[in-house]
VMD Tcl script that draws the C-alpha trace (Angstrom):
set ca {
  {38.75 -50.76 38.80}
  {39.74 -48.87 35.72}
  {37.49 -48.28 32.76}
  {39.59 -50.65 30.68}
  {38.28 -53.50 32.77}
  {34.70 -52.91 31.78}
  {34.64 -54.36 28.32}
  {35.88 -57.75 29.46}
  {33.38 -57.82 32.30}
  {30.71 -56.99 29.75}
  {31.79 -59.71 27.35}
  {32.25 -62.50 29.85}
  {29.01 -61.67 31.66}
  {27.12 -62.40 28.44}
  {28.11 -66.02 28.13}
  {30.38 -67.25 30.89}
  {30.33 -70.83 29.66}
  {31.67 -69.79 26.27}
  {34.88 -68.35 27.61}
  {36.98 -70.61 29.80}
  {39.45 -67.80 30.51}
  {37.44 -66.51 33.43}
  {36.90 -70.00 34.81}
  {40.45 -71.31 34.63}
  {42.69 -68.27 34.87}
  {40.91 -67.05 37.97}
  {43.17 -69.50 39.81}
  {46.29 -67.65 38.77}
  {45.70 -64.05 39.86}
  {47.87 -63.10 36.89}
  {45.87 -61.88 33.95}
  {46.53 -59.33 31.22}
  {46.74 -55.99 32.97}
  {44.08 -54.30 30.85}
  {41.50 -57.06 31.12}
  {41.66 -58.27 34.66}
  {41.84 -56.62 38.01}
  {44.63 -57.93 40.25}
  {44.48 -57.43 44.02}
  {47.30 -58.22 46.42}
  {45.34 -60.33 48.85}
  {43.45 -58.24 51.37}
  {45.82 -55.28 51.44}
  {45.42 -52.10 49.48}
  {47.50 -48.93 49.75}
  {46.67 -45.36 48.86}
  {49.10 -42.43 48.81}
  {47.56 -39.02 49.22}
  {49.67 -36.18 47.89}
  {49.99 -32.73 49.40}
  {51.34 -30.56 46.59}
  {53.88 -27.90 47.48}
  {53.42 -24.31 46.31}
  {55.52 -24.93 43.20}
  {53.42 -28.04 42.36}
  {56.71 -29.76 41.49}
  {57.53 -31.42 44.83}
  {55.12 -33.78 46.56}
  {55.09 -34.77 50.21}
  {53.19 -38.01 50.47}
  {51.03 -39.30 53.27}
  {50.85 -43.08 53.02}
  {47.63 -44.69 54.19}
  {47.65 -48.47 54.57}
  {44.52 -50.58 54.90}
  {44.46 -53.68 57.09}
  {41.23 -55.64 57.19}
  {39.90 -56.61 60.61}
  {37.15 -58.87 59.30}
  {35.29 -59.59 56.08}
  {31.66 -60.69 56.13}
  {29.94 -62.61 53.32}
  {26.22 -62.91 52.58}
  {24.31 -64.96 50.04}
  {20.88 -64.34 48.53}
  {18.41 -66.91 49.84}
  {15.61 -67.88 47.46}
  {15.09 -71.42 48.79}
  {13.52 -70.63 52.15}
  {9.96 -71.87 52.65}
  {9.31 -68.79 54.74}
  {8.85 -65.73 52.47}
  {10.11 -63.52 55.32}
  {13.52 -65.24 55.10}
  {14.02 -64.59 51.38}
  {16.84 -62.07 51.03}
  {20.41 -61.72 52.19}
  {21.57 -64.47 54.54}
  {24.87 -64.47 56.43}
  {27.08 -67.38 55.37}
  {30.70 -66.80 56.44}
  {33.35 -64.38 57.64}
  {37.13 -63.96 57.53}
  {38.49 -62.92 60.92}
  {41.58 -63.05 63.16}
  {43.63 -61.45 60.38}
  {47.34 -61.09 61.17}
  {49.74 -58.82 59.24}
  {53.51 -58.39 59.16}
  {55.38 -55.09 59.50}
  {54.84 -54.43 55.77}
  {51.05 -54.93 56.08}
  {51.22 -58.23 54.21}
  {48.47 -60.62 55.34}
  {50.10 -63.56 57.14}
  {47.08 -65.54 58.28}
  {43.30 -65.45 58.59}
  {40.55 -67.67 59.95}
  {37.41 -68.68 58.08}
  {34.15 -69.03 60.02}
  {30.89 -70.46 58.69}
  {27.50 -69.29 59.96}
  {25.61 -72.49 60.88}
  {22.26 -72.48 62.69}
  {22.92 -69.11 64.26}
  {26.45 -69.94 65.46}
  {29.91 -69.27 64.09}
  {31.83 -72.46 63.30}
  {35.61 -72.24 62.80}
  {35.95 -74.03 59.44}
  {39.24 -72.99 57.83}
  {42.67 -71.41 58.20}
  {44.73 -69.56 55.57}
  {48.45 -68.79 55.90}
  {50.72 -66.85 53.53}
  {54.43 -66.20 52.96}
  {56.16 -63.42 50.99}
  {59.51 -62.63 49.42}
  {61.68 -59.57 50.12}
  {59.64 -57.56 47.55}
  {56.36 -58.37 49.35}
  {55.25 -60.70 46.56}
  {53.08 -63.51 47.86}
  {54.96 -66.81 47.56}
  {52.62 -69.35 49.13}
  {49.02 -69.68 50.23}
  {48.01 -72.70 52.33}
  {44.43 -73.58 53.25}
  {43.57 -75.97 56.08}
  {40.15 -77.23 57.20}
  {38.89 -78.74 60.45}
  {38.11 -82.44 60.07}
  {36.48 -82.71 63.49}
  {39.68 -83.71 65.26}
  {42.52 -81.60 63.85}
  {43.45 -79.04 61.24}
  {44.14 -80.79 57.93}
  {45.88 -79.50 54.83}
  {43.63 -78.87 51.84}
  {45.59 -77.04 49.10}
  {48.67 -74.91 48.52}
  {49.35 -72.27 45.86}
  {53.00 -71.47 45.12}
  {54.17 -68.61 42.90}
  {57.47 -67.34 41.53}
  {58.29 -63.88 40.14}
  {60.72 -62.23 37.75}
  {62.91 -59.20 38.50}
  {59.99 -56.87 37.71}
  {57.74 -58.67 40.20}
  {55.60 -60.29 37.49}
  {54.24 -63.74 38.30}
  {56.05 -66.25 36.07}
  {54.81 -69.55 37.53}
  {51.85 -70.63 39.63}
  {51.52 -74.16 40.99}
  {48.40 -75.54 42.71}
  {48.63 -78.74 44.77}
  {46.13 -80.73 46.86}
  {46.84 -82.69 50.06}
  {46.45 -86.48 49.73}
  {46.76 -87.19 53.46}
  {50.52 -87.47 53.59}
  {51.98 -85.30 50.81}
  {51.13 -82.60 48.27}
  {49.85 -83.85 44.90}
  {50.18 -81.71 41.78}
  {46.89 -80.35 40.43}
  {47.50 -77.60 37.87}
  {50.13 -75.00 36.98}
  {50.54 -71.91 34.82}
  {53.58 -70.28 33.24}
  {53.61 -66.66 32.07}
  {55.83 -64.50 29.86}
  {55.98 -60.69 29.53}
  {57.39 -58.07 27.20}
  {59.88 -55.36 28.22}
  {56.94 -53.20 29.36}
  {55.66 -55.96 31.69}
  {52.62 -56.63 29.53}
  {51.65 -60.28 29.77}
  {52.37 -61.99 26.44}
  {51.49 -65.64 27.08}
  {50.04 -68.09 29.54}
  {50.41 -71.86 29.36}
  {47.97 -73.69 31.65}
  {48.61 -77.37 32.37}
  {46.90 -80.03 34.48}
  {48.45 -83.08 36.14}
  {47.14 -86.40 34.79}
  {48.65 -88.46 37.60}
  {51.75 -89.33 35.64}
  {52.60 -86.24 33.55}
  {51.72 -82.60 32.88}
  {49.23 -82.15 30.04}
  {48.54 -78.88 28.25}
  {45.04 -77.45 28.83}
  {45.22 -74.11 27.04}
  {47.72 -71.61 25.70}
  {46.89 -67.88 25.41}
  {48.81 -65.20 23.45}
  {48.21 -61.42 23.76}
  {49.30 -58.30 21.86}
  {49.27 -54.61 22.86}
  {49.43 -51.16 21.32}
  {51.97 -48.44 22.12}
  {49.84 -47.35 25.10}
  {49.86 -50.90 26.52}
  {46.19 -51.43 25.74}
  {45.48 -55.05 24.92}
  {44.67 -55.35 21.21}
  {44.24 -59.08 20.63}
  {44.11 -62.38 22.41}
  {44.21 -65.88 20.90}
  {43.46 -69.00 22.92}
  {44.33 -72.56 21.97}
  {43.02 -75.65 23.76}
  {44.35 -79.20 24.00}
  {42.38 -81.69 21.88}
  {44.14 -84.76 23.24}
  {47.07 -84.67 20.87}
  {47.86 -81.00 20.19}
  {46.97 -77.41 21.00}
  {44.41 -76.14 18.46}
  {42.74 -72.77 17.98}
  {39.70 -72.18 20.20}
  {38.75 -68.48 20.25}
  {40.20 -65.04 19.66}
  {39.20 -61.46 20.46}
  {40.27 -57.96 19.45}
  {39.72 -54.49 20.93}
  {39.71 -50.89 19.77}
  {40.15 -47.80 21.94}
  {39.43 -44.09 21.76}
  {42.03 -41.31 22.09}
  {41.78 -41.46 25.89}
  {42.56 -45.22 25.83}
  {39.03 -46.23 26.83}
  {37.77 -49.45 25.17}
  {35.25 -48.90 22.39}
  {34.69 -52.23 20.67}
  {35.25 -55.93 21.19}
  {34.96 -58.64 18.53}
  {34.97 -62.26 19.69}
  {35.44 -65.14 17.24}
  {35.59 -68.92 17.53}
  {37.53 -71.49 15.48}
  {35.48 -73.80 13.26}
  {38.36 -76.16 12.58}
  {39.33 -74.45 9.35}
  {38.60 -70.72 9.84}
  {37.67 -68.04 12.36}
  {33.95 -67.27 12.55}
  {32.10 -64.42 14.24}
  {30.51 -65.15 17.60}
  {29.90 -61.88 19.46}
  {30.66 -58.17 19.24}
  {30.21 -55.32 21.73}
  {30.31 -51.53 21.51}
  {30.82 -49.17 24.46}
  {29.83 -45.50 24.76}
  {30.63 -42.98 27.52}
  {29.12 -39.71 28.67}
  {31.06 -36.45 28.45}
  {32.56 -36.79 31.94}
  {33.44 -40.48 31.50}
  {31.63 -41.22 34.77}
  {28.94 -43.40 33.25}
  {28.30 -45.26 30.05}
  {26.62 -48.17 28.36}
  {27.34 -51.10 26.09}
  {25.39 -53.15 23.60}
  {26.33 -56.67 22.53}
  {25.29 -58.63 19.48}
  {25.66 -62.31 18.60}
  {26.24 -63.83 15.16}
  {23.55 -66.20 13.87}
  {25.53 -67.33 10.85}
  {24.32 -64.63 8.49}
  {23.78 -61.45 10.52}
  {24.30 -59.80 13.90}
  {21.36 -59.98 16.31}
  {20.56 -58.58 19.75}
  {22.31 -60.30 22.64}
  {22.74 -58.02 25.65}
  {23.09 -54.49 26.92}
  {24.09 -52.78 30.09}
  {25.03 -49.61 31.91}
  {27.86 -48.77 34.28}
  {28.94 -45.89 36.50}
  {32.19 -44.62 38.00}
  {32.84 -42.19 40.82}
  {35.02 -39.09 40.51}
  {38.10 -41.16 41.44}
  {37.60 -43.65 38.61}
  {36.27 -46.47 40.78}
  {33.51 -48.50 39.14}
  {30.46 -48.24 41.40}
  {27.81 -50.16 39.48}
  {27.05 -52.29 36.46}
  {23.68 -53.57 35.28}
  {23.30 -56.17 32.52}
  {20.35 -57.38 30.50}
  {19.99 -60.28 28.06}
  {17.84 -60.49 24.93}
  {15.12 -63.13 25.28}
  {14.08 -63.01 21.64}
  {11.55 -60.25 22.15}
  {12.76 -57.96 24.94}
  {15.78 -57.21 27.07}
  {15.35 -58.75 30.52}
  {17.37 -58.28 33.70}
  {20.40 -60.54 33.99}
  {22.86 -59.23 36.58}
  {23.52 -56.22 38.82}
  {26.71 -55.35 40.67}
  {27.48 -52.56 43.12}
  {30.70 -51.42 44.80}
  {31.29 -48.78 47.46}
  {34.52 -47.03 48.45}
  {35.74 -44.75 51.22}
  {37.52 -41.40 50.77}
  {40.86 -43.21 50.29}
  {39.42 -45.44 47.54}
  {39.49 -48.52 49.76}
  {36.69 -50.99 49.01}
  {33.96 -51.01 51.65}
  {31.52 -53.41 50.07}
  {30.57 -55.37 46.97}
  {27.30 -57.04 46.04}
  {25.97 -58.83 42.98}
  {22.61 -60.29 42.07}
  {21.68 -62.65 39.23}
  {18.15 -62.95 37.86}
  {16.16 -65.90 36.60}
  {15.79 -66.45 32.85}
  {12.67 -64.32 32.76}
  {14.49 -61.45 34.46}
  {11.71 -61.08 37.00}
  {13.28 -62.31 40.23}
  {16.71 -62.60 41.83}
  {17.69 -66.26 42.14}
  {21.29 -65.88 43.30}
  {23.49 -63.22 44.81}
  {26.41 -62.57 47.09}
  {27.54 -59.63 49.16}
  {30.79 -58.78 50.94}
  {31.54 -56.06 53.49}
  {35.04 -55.11 54.62}
  {35.73 -53.88 58.15}
  {39.22 -52.40 58.38}
  {41.51 -49.90 60.02}
  {44.16 -47.69 58.45}
  {47.79 -47.01 59.31}
  {49.26 -43.60 58.52}
  {52.87 -42.64 57.92}
  {54.34 -39.49 56.36}
  {57.37 -39.76 54.10}
  {58.82 -36.72 52.29}
  {59.70 -37.62 48.72}
  {58.61 -41.24 49.15}
  {59.89 -43.79 46.66}
  {56.32 -43.93 45.36}
  {56.17 -40.13 44.85}
  {56.03 -38.85 41.30}
  {57.89 -35.88 39.82}
  {56.22 -33.63 37.25}
  {57.76 -30.98 34.96}
  {57.47 -28.40 33.54}
  {54.73 -26.91 35.66}
  {52.92 -24.72 34.65}
  {52.80 -26.05 31.08}
  {51.06 -25.34 27.79}
  {49.78 -28.92 27.59}
  {52.83 -31.18 27.44}
  {54.61 -32.35 30.57}
  {56.70 -35.27 31.80}
  {56.25 -37.56 34.79}
  {59.22 -39.07 36.64}
  {58.29 -42.63 37.65}
  {59.73 -45.60 39.55}
  {60.86 -48.48 37.35}
  {59.65 -51.44 39.37}
  {55.96 -51.48 38.61}
  {53.27 -50.96 36.00}
  {51.33 -47.73 36.53}
  {47.97 -46.42 35.36}
  {48.17 -42.68 34.62}
  {45.01 -40.56 34.62}
  {44.44 -36.81 34.32}
  {41.25 -35.22 35.71}
  {39.87 -31.71 35.31}
  {38.26 -29.80 38.18}
  {34.87 -31.41 37.39}
  {36.32 -34.88 37.92}
  {36.23 -35.68 34.21}
  {38.97 -37.93 32.84}
  {40.81 -36.15 30.03}
  {43.72 -38.58 29.64}
  {44.55 -42.17 30.62}
  {47.43 -44.50 29.81}
  {49.36 -47.45 31.19}
  {53.13 -47.12 31.73}
  {55.57 -49.91 32.54}
  {59.29 -50.16 33.30}
  {60.00 -46.52 32.50}
  {61.56 -43.67 34.44}
  {59.75 -40.96 32.46}
  {56.42 -40.64 30.68}
  {55.37 -37.65 28.56}
  {51.73 -36.55 28.49}
  {50.17 -34.46 25.71}
  {46.87 -32.69 26.48}
  {47.43 -29.55 24.44}
  {43.75 -29.39 23.49}
  {42.64 -29.17 27.12}
  {41.29 -25.82 28.37}
  {43.47 -23.60 30.55}
  {43.14 -24.55 34.21}
  {44.24 -26.79 37.08}
  {44.34 -30.57 36.58}
  {44.87 -33.54 38.89}
  {47.35 -36.18 37.66}
  {46.96 -39.55 39.33}
  {49.52 -42.33 39.02}
  {48.69 -45.67 40.58}
  {49.68 -49.31 40.69}
  {47.88 -52.18 42.40}
  {49.10 -51.09 45.85}
  {49.34 -47.31 45.84}
  {48.47 -44.07 44.11}
  {50.02 -40.60 43.91}
  {48.18 -37.41 42.98}
  {49.93 -34.39 41.50}
  {48.64 -30.99 40.41}
  {49.53 -29.52 37.02}
  {48.57 -26.10 35.69}
  {47.87 -25.58 31.98}
  {48.19 -21.96 30.81}
}
mol new
graphics top color blue
foreach p $ca { graphics top sphere $p radius 0.5 }
foreach p [lrange $ca 0 end-1] q [lrange $ca 1 end] { graphics top cylinder $p $q radius 0.2 }
display resetview
């Protein structure tokens, strides 16, 4: 997770019911790149770079992750036995099957019932020639046979962006429409719009329509959401962001539509430490005349830019009380090992809900000189300005780290064969340049003299 994801997590964690975006668009797996994290199912790829002596040519070692099983726990606060309060096993994903491209083809869902695993569901997937997921079908066991439950179907443009997503439910003999989304993008593959519609039984009806804008560095600047009032789409809420010179989010302002004008609802401000490995945010809500305390939190990242923790607190009118805690762990290849979250009661004194996931996986290794995912870099050494040579089929996050693991530059690049980086104010030394998309990453070394 990149640091640009934090501010949305911060905002939505404050008042999930106020923002339907997280509730509804979670179905689509296609959200604005700078606000939402997008995973390609259960597969993740890392590319580790071995820099040649000239630092200009990279030989890449591709490491692929294939999950063997995924276990899920839930926090139990309902047990009458105090010794049972804590994490309780609830389900697992197992029997995972992959194709030659490490795309997940099928998996089985097991539920933990009275100390025994019960085979409760089956998931199957199909892909196009570009390894984009086309369909996802879920079946459940009805006691006699496997029965269809739902199907998700997606289409993509030439840049592999999702342009439509259709969800259908099984009625016993055929698939019935449920909801669908349509997306548009700019020439840099930034998502511009989403139209979400639901099926009434006789026709498609608009539910909401979202519009986004971006700056020259592809950071999301604004978002406006309209909702269907029965006869037309009308304004619902809007938000705007600001960023620092390293493209890290600094502020968020969230406003709602009164029917005649936009009114303040919430604002948040983020600060970072000198190494950009930890930080904090404070949120305020609008009472009609002034800003008042609402929430605060802290977050940490590891040296590879993975978010490892986030703690949130809400204002109860007198004090800040615990609200939510999340933790993530990663291996040396930046593959996710585990995730856990806990939510507190209103008083912030006890955990009343939580979930935890642990991934068991193996890796596949293959070495490819000058892989298609490899990145060129020139000139090297440099006085602070250099150019990256990039593929043109994906959106990439570019980050530059010093020898202490501190992020000195970050940007998003889309649909470009070259990207120029300016870090002329950086001290003389050796820097790591990391370029990554949702499936892979490449590290290069650059010397500033």
